[in-house]
C-alpha positions in Angstrom: -35.1 -34.0 -26.4 -35.6 -37.4 -27.8 -39.0 -39.0 -27.8 -40.3 -39.6 -24.3 -37.2 -38.2 -22.6 -37.2 -34.9 -20.7 -34.3 -32.8 -19.7 -36.4 -31.4 -16.9 -39.9 -32.6 -16.2 -42.3 -30.7 -13.9 -45.2 -32.7 -12.5 -48.0 -30.2 -11.9 -49.0 -26.9 -13.6 -50.2 -24.9 -10.6 -48.5 -21.6 -9.5 -45.4 -23.5 -8.4 -45.3 -25.8 -11.3 -45.7 -23.3 -14.1 -43.4 -20.8 -12.4 -40.7 -23.5 -12.2 -41.2 -24.6 -15.8 -41.2 -21.0 -17.2 -38.1 -20.0 -15.1 -36.2 -23.1 -16.2 -37.1 -22.4 -19.8 -35.8 -18.9 -19.4 -32.6 -20.4 -18.2 -32.2 -22.4 -21.4 -33.7 -25.7 -20.2 -35.9 -27.9 -22.4 -38.9 -28.5 -20.2 -41.9 -30.8 -20.1 -44.8 -30.0 -17.8 -47.5 -32.6 -16.9 -50.9 -32.0 -15.4 -54.2 -34.0 -15.4 -56.3 -30.8 -15.9 -57.4 -29.6 -19.3 -56.2 -26.1 -18.3 -53.1 -24.8 -16.7 -53.0 -23.0 -13.4 -53.7 -25.8 -10.9 -56.2 -25.5 -8.0 -55.3 -21.8 -7.3 -56.2 -20.4 -10.7 -59.0 -22.9 -11.7 -60.9 -23.6 -8.4 -59.1 -21.7 -5.7 -57.5 -18.3 -5.3 -58.7 -16.6 -8.4 -62.4 -17.6 -8.6 -62.7 -17.1 -4.8 -61.4 -13.5 -5.1 -63.8 -12.8 -8.0 -66.7 -13.9 -5.8 -65.3 -11.9 -2.8 -65.2 -8.8 -5.0 -68.8 -9.3 -5.9 -69.6 -9.8 -2.2 -67.9 -6.4 -1.4 -69.9 -4.7 -4.1 -73.1 -6.1 -2.6 -72.2 -4.9 0.9 -71.3 -1.4 -0.4 -74.6 -1.2 -2.1 -76.6 -2.3 0.9 -74.8 0.3 3.1 -75.3 3.1 0.7 -78.0 4.7 2.7 -75.4 5.6 5.3 -74.0 8.0 2.7 -77.3 9.2 1.3 -77.0 6.9 -1.7 -80.0 4.7 -2.3 -79.7 1.9 -4.8 -82.9 0.1 -3.9 -83.1 -3.6 -3.3 -79.9 -5.4 -4.4 -80.6 -8.5 -6.6 -78.0 -11.0 -7.8 -78.2 -12.9 -11.1 -76.4 -16.1 -10.2 -75.9 -17.2 -13.7 -74.2 -13.9 -14.7 -72.0 -13.9 -11.6 -70.9 -17.4 -12.3 -70.2 -16.6 -15.9 -68.1 -13.5 -14.9 -66.1 -15.6 -12.5 -65.5 -18.3 -15.1 -64.5 -15.7 -17.8 -61.8 -14.3 -15.5 -60.4 -17.8 -14.9 -60.5 -18.5 -18.7 -58.7 -15.3 -19.5 -55.9 -16.2 -17.1 -55.6 -19.9 -18.1 -55.5 -18.9 -21.8 -52.7 -16.5 -21.0 -50.7 -19.3 -19.4 -51.0 -21.4 -22.5 -49.5 -18.5 -24.5 -46.7 -18.1 -22.1 -45.9 -21.8 -22.3 -45.9 -21.8 -26.1 -43.6 -18.8 -26.3 -41.1 -20.5 -24.0 -41.4 -23.8 -25.9 -42.5 -25.6 -22.7 -44.1 -28.9 -23.8 -47.3 -29.5 -21.9 -48.9 -32.9 -21.5 -52.3 -33.6 -20.1 -52.0 -36.7 -18.0 -51.2 -38.3 -14.6 -47.6 -39.1 -13.9 -46.1 -41.7 -11.5 -42.5 -42.5 -10.9 -41.2 -45.9 -11.8 -37.5 -45.2 -10.8 -35.2 -42.4 -9.9 -34.9 -41.4 -13.6 -38.1 -42.8 -15.0 -41.9 -42.4 -14.8 -45.1 -43.2 -16.6 -47.6 -40.7 -17.9 -51.0 -42.5 -18.3 -49.1 -45.7 -18.9 -46.5 -44.4 -21.3 -42.9 -44.7 -20.2 -40.7 -41.6 -19.9 -37.2 -40.9 -18.7 -35.8 -37.7 -17.4 -32.6 -36.1 -16.2 -34.3 -34.0 -13.5 -37.8 -33.8 -12.1 -39.8 -31.4 -10.0 -42.8 -32.7 -8.0 -45.5 -29.9 -7.8 -48.8 -31.7 -7.7 -50.3 -29.6 -4.9 -53.0 -30.6 -2.4 -56.6 -31.6 -2.1 -59.3 -30.7 0.5 -59.4 -32.8 3.6 -62.6 -34.9 3.8 -64.0 -35.4 7.3 -64.6 -39.0 8.3 -68.0 -40.4 9.2 -70.0 -37.8 7.1 -72.7 -39.2 4.9 -72.4 -39.0 1.1 -74.7 -36.1 0.1 -74.7 -33.5 -2.7 -75.4 -30.9 -0.1 -72.0 -31.5 1.5 -69.4 -29.4 -0.3 -65.7 -28.9 -0.2 -64.1 -25.5 -1.3 -64.2 -26.5 -4.9 -67.9 -27.3 -4.8 -68.6 -24.0 -3.0 -66.9 -22.0 -5.7 -69.1 -23.6 -8.4 -71.8 -21.3 -7.1 -74.5 -23.8 -8.0 -76.9 -22.5 -5.4 -77.2 -20.0 -2.6 -78.6 -22.1 0.4 -80.9 -20.4 2.9 -78.9 -21.8 5.7 -75.2 -22.7 5.3 -73.0 -24.4 7.8 -69.2 -24.1 7.4 -67.0 -26.5 9.4 -63.6 -24.8 9.8 -62.9 -21.2 10.6 -59.6 -20.9 8.8 -59.0 -18.7 5.8 -61.0 -20.8 3.4 -64.0 -21.1 5.7 -64.0 -17.4 6.5 -63.8 -16.4 2.9 -66.7 -18.6 2.0 -68.6 -17.2 4.9 -68.0 -13.7 3.5 -69.2 -14.6 0.1 -72.3 -16.5 1.0 -73.4 -14.1 3.7 -73.3 -11.3 1.2 -75.3 -13.5 -1.3 -78.1 -14.0 1.3 -77.3 -17.2 3.2 -77.7 -17.5 6.9 -74.1 -18.6 7.6 -72.9 -20.5 10.7 -69.1 -21.1 11.2 -68.0 -24.0 13.4 -64.4 -23.9 14.5 -62.7 -26.5 16.7 -60.0 -24.1 18.0 -60.7 -21.3 20.5 -60.6 -18.6 17.8 -61.2 -18.3 14.1 -58.2 -17.8 11.9 -56.1 -19.9 14.3 -52.5 -18.7 14.6 -53.4 -15.1 13.7 -53.2 -12.2 16.3 -56.1 -12.5 18.7 -56.8 -8.8 18.9 -57.0 -8.5 15.1 -59.1 -11.6 14.9 -61.6 -10.2 17.4 -62.1 -7.2 15.0 -62.7 -9.6 12.1 -65.1 -11.7 14.1 -67.2 -8.7 15.2 -67.4 -7.5 11.6 -68.6 -11.0 10.4 -71.2 -11.2 13.1 -72.5 -7.7 12.2 -73.1 -9.1 8.7 -75.2 -11.9 10.2 -72.6 -14.7 10.4 -72.9 -16.9 13.5 -69.6 -18.2 14.8 -69.1 -21.0 17.3 -65.5 -21.5 18.4 -64.1 -24.4 20.6 -66.8 -26.5 19.0 -66.7 -30.0 17.5 -69.1 -31.6 15.1 -69.8 -35.0 16.5 -72.4 -36.3 14.0 -74.0 -35.3 10.7 -77.4 -36.6 9.6 -78.8 -36.0 6.1 -82.6 -36.1 5.5 -84.6 -34.9 2.6 -85.5 -31.7 4.5 -82.0 -30.7 5.8 -78.6 -31.6 7.1 -78.3 -31.7 10.9 -75.0 -31.2 12.5 -74.7 -32.2 16.2 -72.1 -30.2 18.1 -70.5 -30.1 21.5 -68.0 -27.9 23.3 -68.4 -24.1 22.9 -71.8 -24.7 21.4 -73.7 -27.7 22.5 -76.6 -28.4 20.3 -77.8 -29.1 16.7 -77.5 -26.9 13.7 -79.8 -27.4 10.7 -78.5 -26.4 7.3 -79.5 -26.6 3.6 -75.8 -27.1 2.7 -72.5 -27.6 4.6 -68.9 -26.8 3.6 -66.0 -28.8 4.9 -63.2 -26.3 5.2 -60.8 -28.0 7.6 -57.6 -27.8 5.6 -55.8 -29.5 2.8 -53.7 -32.6 2.4 -50.7 -33.1 0.1 -51.1 -34.9 -3.2 -47.6 -36.3 -2.9 -48.7 -40.0 -2.8 -50.4 -39.6 -6.2 -47.0 -39.6 -8.1 -45.7 -42.7 -6.3 -42.5 -41.0 -5.1 -41.4 -44.0 -3.1 -40.7 -45.8 -6.5 -38.0 -43.2 -7.1 -36.7 -43.5 -3.5 -38.1 -40.1 -2.5 -39.0 -39.8 1.2 -42.6 -39.1 2.0 -44.2 -39.0 5.4 -47.6 -40.4 6.6 -49.3 -37.0 5.8 -48.1 -37.2 2.2 -45.6 -34.4 2.7 -42.2 -34.7 0.9 -39.4 -33.1 3.0 -37.1 -30.7 1.1 -34.2 -28.5 2.1 -34.0 -24.7 1.4 -33.0 -25.4 -2.2 -36.2 -27.6 -2.7 -34.1 -30.8 -3.1 -35.5 -34.1 -1.9 -33.3 -36.9 -0.6 -32.9 -38.1 -4.2 -30.4 -36.3 -6.4 -32.0 -34.7 -9.4 -35.6 -34.8 -7.9 -37.0 -31.6 -6.4 -40.4 -30.8 -4.7 -42.2 -27.5 -4.3 -45.5 -26.1 -3.1 -48.2 -27.8 -1.1 -46.5 -31.3 -1.3 -43.7 -29.9 0.9 -46.1 -29.0 3.7 -47.3 -25.8 5.4 -47.8 -23.1 4.7 -49.8 -24.3 1.7 -49.9 -20.9 -0.1 -49.6 -20.1 -3.8 -47.0 -17.4 -3.4 -44.8 -19.8 -1.4 -45.1 -22.3 -4.2 -44.2 -19.7 -6.8 -41.0 -18.7 -5.0 -40.1 -22.4 -4.4 -40.6 -23.0 -8.2 -38.1 -20.3 -9.0 -35.6 -21.7 -6.6 -36.0 -25.3 -7.9 -35.6 -24.1 -11.5 -32.5 -22.2 -10.7 -30.8 -24.9 -8.5 -31.6 -27.5 -11.2 -30.0 -25.3 -13.8 -26.8 -24.9 -11.8 -27.4 -21.6 -10.0 -27.2 -20.9 -6.2 -30.7 -20.3 -4.8 -32.7 -20.9 -1.7 -36.0 -20.0 0.1 -34.8 -19.7 3.7 -37.2 -17.2 5.1 -40.2 -17.7 7.5 -41.7 -14.4 6.2 -44.4 -16.0 4.1 -47.5 -13.7 4.4 -50.9 -15.0 5.1 -54.1 -13.2 4.0 -57.7 -13.8 4.6 -59.6 -11.9 1.9 -62.6 -11.4 4.2 -64.3 -8.1 5.0 -62.3 -6.6 6.5 -59.2 -8.4 5.3 -56.8 -10.0 7.8 -53.1 -10.2 6.9 -50.0 -11.2 8.9 -46.4 -12.2 8.5 -43.5 -12.9 10.9 -44.1 -13.3 14.6 -47.4 -12.5 16.2 -47.4 -11.2 19.8 -48.5 -14.6 21.2 -45.8 -16.4 19.2 -43.1 -14.1 20.4 -44.2 -14.6 24.0 -44.5 -18.4 23.6 -41.0 -18.6 22.1 -39.4 -16.4 24.7 -38.4 -13.8 22.1 -37.6 -10.4 23.7 -40.2 -8.1 22.1 -42.5 -5.1 22.3 -45.7 -4.3 20.5 -47.1 -1.1 19.0 -50.4 -0.6 17.3 -52.5 2.0 15.6 -56.3 1.9 15.5 -58.0 2.7 12.2 -60.6 4.7 14.0 -58.0 7.4 13.9 -57.3 6.9 10.1 -58.7 9.7 8.0 -58.5 7.6 4.9 -60.3 4.6 6.5 -63.1 6.8 7.9 -63.5 8.8 4.6 -63.8 5.5 2.7 -66.4 4.0 4.8 -64.1 1.6 6.5 -65.0 0.0 9.8 -62.8 -1.0 12.7 -59.2 -1.9 11.8 -55.8 -2.2 13.3 -52.2 -2.2 12.3 -49.9 -3.9 14.8 -46.1 -4.3 14.8 -44.0 -6.6 16.9 -40.4 -5.4 17.2 -37.1 -6.1 19.1 -36.6 -3.5 21.9 -32.8 -3.6 21.6 -32.4 -3.4 17.8 -35.8 -1.9 17.0 -36.0 -4.2 14.0 -39.5 -5.5 13.0 -40.2 -9.1 14.0 -43.8 -9.4 12.8 -46.8 -7.5 11.5 -50.6 -8.0 11.6 -53.1 -5.8 9.8 -56.9 -6.1 9.8 -58.9 -3.7 7.6 -59.6 -2.9 4.0 -56.8 -3.9 1.6 -54.7 -5.3 4.5 -53.2 -7.8 2.2 -51.8 -5.0 0.0 -50.5 -3.0 3.0 -48.7 -6.0 4.5 -46.1 -5.9 1.6 -44.3 -2.9 3.1 -43.9 -4.7 6.4 -42.6 -7.9 4.8 -40.1 -5.9 2.8 -39.0 -4.0 5.9 -38.5 -7.3 7.8 -36.6 -8.9 4.9 -34.3 -5.9 4.7 -33.8 -5.7 8.5 -35.4 -2.3 8.7 -35.8 -0.5 12.0 -38.8 1.4 13.4 -37.0 4.6 12.5 -36.6 3.5 8.9 -40.3 2.9 8.6 -41.3 6.0 10.5 -39.1 8.3 8.5 -40.3 6.9 5.2 -42.8 9.5 4.0 -46.2 8.0 3.5 -48.8 9.8 1.4 -51.7 11.4 3.1 -54.4 10.3 3.4 -53.7 6.7 2.8 -54.2 3.4 4.7 -50.4 2.9 4.4 -50.0 5.8 6.8 -51.1 3.4 9.6 -47.9 1.4 9.2 -45.8 4.6 9.6 -48.0 5.8 12.5 -47.5 2.5 14.3 -43.8 2.8 14.0 -44.0 6.4 15.3 -46.1 5.3 18.2 -43.4 2.8 19.2 -40.8 5.5 19.0 -42.9 8.0 20.9 -43.1 10.5 18.0 -46.7 10.0 17.0 -48.9 13.2 16.9 -52.0 11.6 15.2 -53.3 9.8 18.2 
């Protein structure tokens, strides 16, 4: 590469961006990767997926300790050193970001800290310095949506602020009952906050299976979380004493809180790189349309991850990153599947992929449903697990799996078998005749398939 010219330039160093840059380097490309952060890894690694999972693990440890008496194990009063917990979370993030720096160096990927904006279809500026490129990949991610009309107040947080763990408020209101809101409810309820979740839709985790969501909701309420669905926040007032949220709908009244988290989704950062200067199409939501090969409407410019719209998930971005790198390097590749798993790392976890029962019905897809309650799982009971459920949606004619939902401990791990089965076109018999170790939670997937076939003996 000559000075200020890139063979392939990747804008963004999150899961999609660095996966794209590293894959392209492995394919022999000379790659430049640009990101405004001082560390690699994007939102997911620095202020999202990884720190949240560290705190969720701590929350699980706290819950296990508090329920030890049920097993004749007394640990006494559980106390939390917030400084040590925060330091542990930060050390995990630092370990992973440092590892990425090493991976980039070994692949000879040039990393630049800065903000890039297009100036043409083969040119851009990085903090005012002109660059040219042969190909470019837009991977600048997304940012939390800010609700309009709310006052400016340090006690009003987004997900990034919540993960800073600056304080554990006595009363915490979370507006938004999606995955992010429910995970924050899980963390702060374990740490001692009185948590109230306010969700506009008729159920938390909108889009997930209603039966599974009901199990999760009951578990959260058992841990002291108050949940209001079908409820809108109409006004927020901030006084020195508290925040007051006025609500109507499912709950009509006022909620006082010491802090509030806005968790109503994320918005594409696409406009930040001025894609229109390169002729790249972008809609009014900041989303850049791409095809299955991650190509935009401009030859040589690709887009991946959250800037391409929903589902805004790190693992989707990673797969798109590989696709973009391979296509840009002259290989045939595509991400043409709807089987992108979703996981709420709550307690219990909620995971799903493919069609839910309601979606199959709404779309007029011929289907049947089978499920297995975890109350009949020896492994779940022996491990102190609460209510859980494994549910499969399948085609009655071909017996191929169309969708899967699991709620229970480690549901996110268990879902992988179902996703692989759907990707391979496996039938119920394929799943049922695969020998699952006993006693394991994975047996529940096999048992569900057996129940659909009429061969189950464990229920």
